NUKOL-177744 format. One record per residue (C-alpha): residue in three letters; z, x, y. Coordinates in steps of 0.1 Angstrom, whole numbers, padded with zeros to 4 digits, always signed. Example, Ala and Ser with C-alpha at 12.3 -4.5 7.8 and 13.67 -1.06 7.14 Angstrom:
REM residues 2
ALA+0078+0123-0045 SER+0071+0137-0011 
END
This chain:
REM residues 573
MET-0155-0106-0274 ASP-0129-0083-0257 LEU-0122-0056-0283 ASP-0085-0054-0272 THR-0080-0090-0276 LEU-0095-0089-0311 ARG-0074-0060-0322 HIS-0041-0074-0307 SER-0049-0104-0327 CYS-0055-0084-0358 ALA-0019-0070-0353 HIS-0006-0104-0351 VAL-0021-0114-0384 MET-0008-0081-0401 ALA+0028-0089-0387 GLN+0024-0124-0403 ALA+0012-0109-0436 VAL+0043-0086-0436 LYS+0066-0115-0430 GLU+0050-0134-0457 LEU+0053-0106-0482 TRP+0087-0093-0470 ALA+0108-0120-0452 GLU+0136-0096-0445 ALA+0114-0072-0424 LYS+0122-0073-0387 LEU+0093-0074-0361 ALA+0093-0051-0330 ILE+0061-0047-0312 GLY+0023-0047-0320 PRO-0002-0037-0293 SER-0038-0028-0294 ILE-0044+0009-0286 GLU-0075+0031-0283 ASP-0097+0027-0315 GLY-0072+0002-0331 PHE-0037-0013-0332 TYR-0003-0007-0348 TYR+0029-0029-0354 ASP+0065-0015-0357 PHE+0087-0030-0383 ASP+0123-0025-0393 LYS+0123-0028-0431 LYS+0147-0010-0455 GLU+0123+0004-0480 ALA+0094+0025-0469 PHE+0059+0011-0469 SER+0039+0027-0497 ASP+0000+0030-0499 GLU+0001+0001-0527 ASP+0019-0019-0499 LEU-0009-0014-0474 VAL-0035-0027-0499 LYS-0012-0057-0505 ILE-0009-0063-0468 GLU-0047-0060-0464 LYS-0052-0086-0490 ARG-0027-0112-0475 MET-0044-0105-0441 SER-0079-0113-0456 GLU-0062-0146-0470 ILE-0049-0155-0436 ILE-0083-0148-0420 ALA-0101-0167-0446 LYS-0081-0199-0437 ASP-0092-0195-0401 GLU-0060-0205-0387 PRO-0058-0211-0349 PHE-0038-0191-0326 ILE-0014-0217-0308 LYS+0002-0208-0276 GLU+0036-0223-0266 GLY+0057-0220-0234 LEU+0094-0216-0236 ASP+0122-0211-0210 LYS+0141-0180-0215 LYS+0172-0196-0231 ALA+0150-0216-0258 ALA+0131-0184-0266 LEU+0163-0164-0271 ASP+0178-0193-0293 LEU+0145-0194-0313 PHE+0143-0159-0321 GLN+0180-0155-0327 LYS+0176-0183-0353 LEU+0147-0164-0368 GLY+0168-0134-0371 GLU+0146-0110-0349 PRO+0168-0088-0330 TYR+0141-0067-0315 LYS+0125-0098-0301 VAL+0157-0109-0287 GLU+0161-0077-0269 LEU+0128-0078-0255 ILE+0134-0114-0242 GLU+0166-0104-0226 ALA+0147-0078-0205 LEU+0123-0104-0192 PRO+0127-0121-0160 ASP+0135-0159-0159 GLY+0105-0182-0163 GLU+0082-0193-0190 ILE+0080-0171-0219 SER+0049-0175-0243 VAL+0050-0174-0281 TYR+0021-0177-0305 LYS+0020-0194-0338 THR-0001-0192-0367 GLY-0001-0209-0401 LYS+0027-0231-0410 SER+0056-0211-0397 PHE+0048-0176-0382 LEU+0058-0172-0346 ASP+0056-0141-0323 LEU+0067-0133-0290 CYS+0036-0125-0271 ARG+0019-0126-0238 GLY-0015-0128-0254 PRO-0044-0134-0251 HIS-0056-0139-0287 VAL-0090-0150-0300 GLU-0094-0185-0309 SER-0085-0184-0346 THR-0079-0157-0373 GLY-0115-0163-0388 ARG-0128-0145-0358 ILE-0115-0112-0372 LYS-0145-0099-0393 ALA-0140-0063-0399 PHE-0104-0045-0401 LYS-0087-0016-0421 LEU-0051-0005-0423 LEU-0050+0034-0419 SER-0014+0048-0421 VAL+0022+0045-0418 ALA+0045+0067-0395 GLY+0079+0066-0382 ALA+0086+0055-0346 TYR+0119+0053-0328 TRP+0125+0019-0310 HIS+0114+0025-0275 GLY+0107+0060-0283 ILE+0144+0070-0279 GLU+0158+0092-0307 THR+0192+0075-0307 ASN+0177+0041-0314 PRO+0167+0029-0350 MET+0138+0045-0366 LEU+0111+0020-0375 GLN+0081+0020-0396 ARG+0047+0019-0377 ILE+0015+0007-0396 TYR-0017+0018-0378 GLY-0049-0002-0383 THR-0082-0005-0367 CYS-0106-0035-0361 PHE-0141-0040-0350 GLU-0166-0069-0343 SER-0189-0059-0375 LYS-0185-0042-0407 LYS-0212-0016-0395 GLU-0190-0006-0365 LEU-0159-0004-0387 ASP-0178+0017-0414 GLU-0190+0042-0387 HIS-0155+0044-0373 LEU-0141+0051-0407 LYS-0169+0078-0414 ASN-0159+0095-0381 LEU-0123+0095-0392 GLU-0131+0113-0422 GLU-0153+0138-0405 ALA-0123+0142-0380 LYS-0100+0154-0408 LEU-0125+0179-0419 ARG-0128+0191-0381 ASP-0090+0191-0375 HIS-0082+0222-0353 ARG-0049+0227-0371 LYS-0069+0235-0402 LEU-0099+0252-0385 GLY-0078+0273-0362 PRO-0060+0294-0389 ALA-0090+0293-0413 LEU-0113+0310-0386 GLU-0082+0333-0376 LEU-0082+0318-0341 PHE-0045+0308-0337 ASP-0017+0293-0355 ILE+0008+0269-0340 TYR+0041+0272-0359 HIS+0063+0302-0368 GLU+0096+0293-0383 GLU+0110+0324-0365 ALA+0098+0313-0332 GLY+0100+0276-0331 ALA+0078+0245-0331 GLY+0053+0236-0302 LEU+0044+0274-0295 VAL+0010+0288-0299 PHE+0002+0323-0313 TYR-0035+0334-0305 HIS-0048+0358-0329 PRO-0075+0383-0318 LYS-0103+0362-0322 GLY-0086+0334-0306 ALA-0073+0354-0277 LEU-0109+0365-0272 LEU-0121+0329-0270 ARG-0094+0322-0245 THR-0104+0353-0224 ILE-0141+0341-0225 ILE-0131+0307-0212 GLU-0109+0321-0185 ASP-0132+0347-0173 TYR-0159+0320-0169 GLU-0135+0298-0148 LYS-0123+0328-0126 ARG-0159+0335-0116 GLU-0169+0299-0110 HIS-0137+0293-0088 LEU-0144+0324-0068 LYS-0180+0313-0062 ARG-0166+0280-0047 GLY-0142+0295-0025 TYR-0109+0294-0044 GLN-0084+0321-0042 ILE-0067+0334-0073 VAL-0029+0335-0071 ILE-0001+0341-0096 THR+0034+0325-0094 PRO+0067+0332-0112 HIS+0075+0315-0145 ILE+0111+0307-0133 MET+0123+0294-0100 GLN+0155+0283-0086 ALA+0164+0245-0092 GLY+0166+0238-0055 LEU+0128+0241-0053 TRP+0124+0214-0079 LYS+0148+0193-0062 THR+0127+0194-0030 SER+0095+0186-0050 GLY+0112+0158-0066 HIS+0106+0170-0101 TYR+0143+0175-0107 ASP+0149+0138-0103 TYR+0117+0123-0116 TYR+0110+0149-0144 LYS+0142+0164-0155 GLU+0141+0153-0191 ASN+0109+0173-0195 MET+0122+0204-0180 TYR+0141+0237-0193 ILE+0170+0242-0170 PHE+0194+0272-0174 LYS+0217+0294-0153 ILE+0215+0330-0139 ASP+0245+0344-0122 GLU+0258+0308-0118 GLN+0227+0298-0101 GLU+0204+0269-0117 TYR+0169+0280-0126 VAL+0139+0260-0140 LEU+0112+0274-0164 LYS+0083+0259-0145 PRO+0067+0227-0157 MET+0041+0227-0130 ASN+0025+0253-0107 CYS+0023+0231-0076 PRO+0057+0244-0059 GLY+0047+0279-0062 HIS+0014+0273-0045 ILE+0031+0255-0018 LEU+0054+0285-0010 ILE+0023+0307-0010 TYR+0008+0283+0016 LYS+0039+0284+0037 SER+0040+0321+0037 LYS+0024+0322+0071 THR+0011+0299+0099 ARG-0020+0283+0091 SER-0046+0272+0115 TYR-0069+0242+0112 LYS-0098+0269+0111 ASP-0083+0283+0080 LEU-0085+0250+0060 PRO-0095+0239+0035 ILE-0073+0264+0015 ARG-0080+0264-0023 LEU-0056+0282-0046 PHE-0063+0287-0081 GLU-0040+0297-0110 LEU-0043+0300-0147 GLY-0006+0292-0148 THR+0014+0289-0180 VAL+0040+0261-0177 TYR+0068+0249-0202 ARG+0076+0212-0211 HIS+0106+0200-0230 GLU+0086+0179-0255 LYS+0105+0162-0285 ALA+0096+0174-0319 GLY+0082+0141-0330 VAL+0055+0143-0304 LEU+0041+0180-0311 HIS+0007+0178-0323 GLY-0014+0210-0329 LEU-0027+0223-0298 LEU-0027+0191-0282 ARG+0010+0187-0274 VAL+0029+0219-0272 ARG+0059+0232-0253 GLY+0042+0260-0237 PHE+0006+0259-0224 THR-0018+0273-0197 GLN-0034+0251-0170 ASP-0064+0260-0150 ASP-0044+0247-0121 ALA-0055+0244-0083 HIS-0042+0231-0052 ILE-0063+0224-0021 PHE-0047+0221+0013 CYS-0071+0202+0037 LEU-0075+0183+0070 PRO-0079+0145+0068 GLU-0116+0147+0075 GLN-0120+0171+0047 LEU-0103+0150+0020 LYS-0132+0129+0007 PRO-0157+0159+0007 GLU-0132+0180-0012 ILE-0126+0152-0039 LYS-0163+0149-0043 SER-0166+0188-0047 VAL-0140+0188-0074 ILE-0158+0160-0093 ASP-0191+0180-0092 PHE-0171+0210-0103 VAL-0156+0190-0132 PHE-0191+0177-0145 GLU-0208+0211-0141 THR-0180+0227-0162 MET-0180+0200-0189 LYS-0219+0203-0193 VAL-0215+0241-0196 PHE-0191+0236-0225 GLY-0213+0211-0242 PHE-0195+0179-0234 ASN-0221+0155-0219 HIS-0201+0120-0223 THR-0172+0111-0202 SER-0151+0082-0191 ILE-0132+0080-0156 GLU-0098+0062-0148 LEU-0082+0058-0114 SER-0044+0056-0118 THR-0024+0039-0091 ARG+0012+0041-0081 PRO+0040+0040-0108 GLU+0074+0021-0102 LYS+0091+0054-0098 SER+0075+0073-0071 ILE+0079+0089-0036 GLY+0061+0085-0003 SER+0053+0058+0021 ASP+0031+0027+0013 ASP+0006+0038+0041 ASP+0001+0071+0025 TRP-0003+0058-0010 GLN-0029+0034+0002 LEU-0048+0061+0019 ALA-0047+0083-0009 THR-0059+0057-0034 GLN-0087+0046-0012 SER-0098+0081-0007 LEU-0101+0086-0044 GLU-0118+0052-0050 GLU-0143+0058-0022 ALA-0152+0092-0034 LEU-0160+0078-0070 LYS-0181+0048-0055 GLU-0200+0072-0031 LYS-0208+0096-0062 GLY-0219+0063-0081 PHE-0194+0066-0110 SER-0181+0035-0129 TYR-0144+0038-0136 ASP-0114+0017-0149 ILE-0083+0011-0130 ASN-0052+0022-0148 GLN-0023+0004-0130 GLY+0009+0022-0124 ASP-0002+0054-0142 GLY-0003+0077-0111 ALA+0020+0109-0107 PHE+0052+0101-0090 TYR+0039+0118-0058 GLY+0002+0104-0058 PRO-0026+0084-0074 LYS-0051+0103-0095 ILE-0086+0103-0111 ASP-0087+0112-0148 ILE-0119+0124-0164 LYS-0119+0122-0201 LEU-0145+0140-0221 LYS-0160+0126-0252 ASP-0166+0149-0281 ALA-0193+0147-0310 LEU-0173+0120-0329 LYS-0170+0098-0295 ARG-0134+0104-0293 SER-0116+0108-0258 TRP-0099+0139-0249 GLN-0079+0139-0214 CYS-0087+0172-0196 ALA-0097+0170-0158 THR-0075+0153-0132 ILE-0075+0150-0093 GLN-0045+0138-0076 CYS-0041+0132-0040 ASP-0007+0139-0025 PHE+0007+0132+0010 ALA+0043+0133-0003 LEU+0049+0170-0013 PRO+0034+0184+0021 LYS+0060+0163+0039 ARG+0089+0172+0016 PHE+0083+0208+0020 ASN+0076+0205+0058 LEU+0040+0220+0055 SER+0019+0223+0086 TYR-0012+0236+0102 ILE-0019+0241+0140 ASP-0047+0217+0153 ASN-0073+0225+0180 GLN-0048+0212+0206 GLY-0021+0237+0195 LYS+0000+0210+0178 GLU+0015+0210+0144 ARG+0001+0187+0119 GLN+0006+0181+0083 PRO-0022+0190+0058 ILE-0032+0167+0027 MET-0027+0183-0006 LEU-0049+0178-0036 HIS-0037+0188-0072 ARG-0066+0193-0098 VAL-0074+0209-0132 LEU-0108+0209-0147 LEU-0101+0217-0184 GLY-0066+0208-0180 SER-0043+0225-0207 LEU-0064+0253-0221 GLU-0046+0248-0255 ARG-0057+0210-0256 PHE-0093+0222-0244 VAL-0095+0248-0272 GLY-0085+0223-0299 ALA-0111+0198-0284 LEU-0137+0225-0283 VAL-0130+0237-0321 GLU-0133+0200-0333 HIS-0163+0192-0310 TYR-0183+0219-0324 ASN-0164+0218-0359 GLY-0158+0255-0354 ASP-0196+0264-0350 LEU-0190+0276-0313 PRO-0222+0284-0294 LEU-0232+0319-0293 TRP-0217+0326-0257 LEU-0184+0313-0267 ALA-0182+0328-0305 PRO-0156+0356-0307 VAL-0178+0374-0330 GLN-0215+0368-0321 VAL-0233+0392-0345 LEU-0223+0406-0378 VAL-0241+0437-0390 ILE-0245+0439-0430 PRO-0257+0472-0442 ILE-0271+0467-0477 LYS-0262+0504-0488 ASP-0239+0530-0477 THR-0268+0552-0471 VAL-0278+0530-0440 MET-0242+0529-0426 ASN-0252+0553-0397 TYR-0280+0529-0387 ALA-0256+0500-0388 ARG-0231+0518-0364 GLU-0262+0526-0341 ILE-0269+0489-0340 GLU-0232+0482-0332 LYS-0231+0507-0303 THR-0265+0492-0290 LEU-0253+0456-0290 GLN-0217+0466-0276 ALA-0237+0484-0246 LYS-0252+0450-0240 ASP-0221+0432-0240 ILE-0228+0414-0273 ARG-0197+0410-0295 VAL-0206+0427-0327 GLN-0188+0437-0361 VAL-0201+0457-0391 ASP-0192+0445-0424 SER-0190+0477-0445 ARG-0168+0462-0473 ASN-0179+0471-0510 GLU-0190+0436-0518 THR-0223+0421-0528 LEU-0248+0412-0500 ASP-0247+0375-0509 LYS-0209+0375-0509 ARG-0209+0391-0474 ILE-0234+0366-0462 ARG-0214+0336-0475 ASN-0183+0351-0458 ALA-0201+0352-0425 GLU-0211+0316-0429 MET-0176+0305-0437 ASN-0165+0323-0406 LYS-0191+0306-0386 ILE-0207+0338-0371 PRO-0239+0327-0353 TYR-0260+0358-0363 CYS-0261+0381-0392 LEU-0283+0413-0391 VAL-0290+0428-0426 VAL-0304+0462-0426 GLY-0316+0484-0454 GLU-0338+0516-0457 ARG-0368+0495-0447 GLU-0353+0482-0415 GLU-0339+0517-0406 LYS-0373+0535-0409 SER-0389+0507-0385 LYS-0358+0503-0361 ALA-0358+0466-0370 VAL-0333+0441-0383 ALA-0335+0411-0408 VAL-0320+0382-0388 ARG-0300+0353-0403 LYS-0289+0325-0381 LYS-0260+0301-0388 GLY-0273+0269-0401 GLN-0310+0281-0404 GLY-0308+0310-0429 ASN-0333+0339-0427 ILE-0354+0336-0396 GLY-0374+0368-0402 ALA-0375+0405-0392 MET-0378+0417-0357 SER-0374+0449-0338 LEU-0337+0456-0326 ASP-0349+0455-0289 GLU-0365+0420-0296 PHE-0334+0408-0311 VAL-0313+0421-0282 LYS-0335+0402-0256 LYS-0334+0371-0278 ALA-0296+0371-0281 GLY-0291+0380-0244 GLU-0313+0351-0232 GLU-0293+0326-0254 ILE-0260+0340-0241 GLU-0272+0338-0206 LYS-0284+0302-0210 LYS-0251+0291-0227 THR-0269+0269-0248 ALA-0250+0249-0275 
END
């Protein structure tokens, strides 16, 4: 059974239950989504937790009756008349926007009707395991000037076992929420009333984690022939008009004036990289040219969609643009795919899913260029042997793309890597290289990120590991705990030794009990504690405690340095 169909059918049953309990409620839309479904309602009083229980009970009654889903086809006028008579203004608006032709409605029970393309399962009895989860506000069509509706979220699975596992993961996800763990571990916080929403403040430990990730990326990019660049945060609006962002992305851009000249706070890094490419004449022998930037960008996100590190107004992308010859296109795409998977593995993400997104309705560029770009991406995936889904119409306005989503420890998907093939911007900016006949030709441009937004990736990383970062990523790798003040000099000696070996270390010299300092280290998820007393000082040893394992025994300081160094070098999770 198709899970999307099952969940969409469950949303229909939920709408029927709501209408039977509150006839005055107006229906909006109710699609299936990843891991569940939702339905939007216009109802004067807010749904309460007790109301969700009532709705679940009525849904169970509808399911127990095993009522068939009956499809009926109506012409547009008949459909409009029907839903106007039913007093469903949102359905009427949806029908008015549809082209002339047959419009489908689905009926269950004695009288419940819903505008719907379908498909549905055969009957309500096919729905075996469901749960309503929460209520949230949602503007009609996502537009703030439209009415605020109430959105009920739910989930549905083919078996109770799958549902129970999903609900268990949801509870675990609450415990792993980076919005709680980040401040608790002194990594970051996301909102200061004085500064505004959607802006991230990295505390010393969080900034160090970011630095570790960025340094790793810089080394790996340089190994693969990328050149590091830095571009301005503000650029004149004319540049964004040439790129097309001004026409296709303006609502997400911060635009302001300097000396009567319009400027844009950059939402993307690509125009800046294009100007660097254009700074001198390029030969076919120079290509491919791979420009890499850890570029901070700014996007005008609405307050209602901001969410921790996952949706912010200022973030940094590990952004690169590859300018290449036609015959280099597929090899470059394959190389980026390999780079993505190698990087994900290093950070401990071993499960992914892939989507190929095609041309959207609003786009630039010729049909031939779009076909060749899409074909190149698809052939690269096939030749690498990857399975993928087609995401119709979700490409960038300038080209199709491959999205590679990582899956965390709770099997949740996180959008990170993307590879976009672009013939349009090189044409708009009149980019060229000199071929082997001395003629000017247009290069092809690949846009790509590996981790994507570093903010989102840090959020995913914290939740994936539940804050227990592997040794190589931990901001504090070792905590030295002297039992008495008399061994403080030895503790400082250990600190200097570890620092000399590039091991990140702190000494806990507070006037607290040993047990309390060990507990504090556990709460702060520090991988190793070295407890030292007079016995350890005499033998130049350390008593080693490992996070999650407790006391693993005494060893010489040199032995521990070697052990930790090898673990850091291997980047083991």
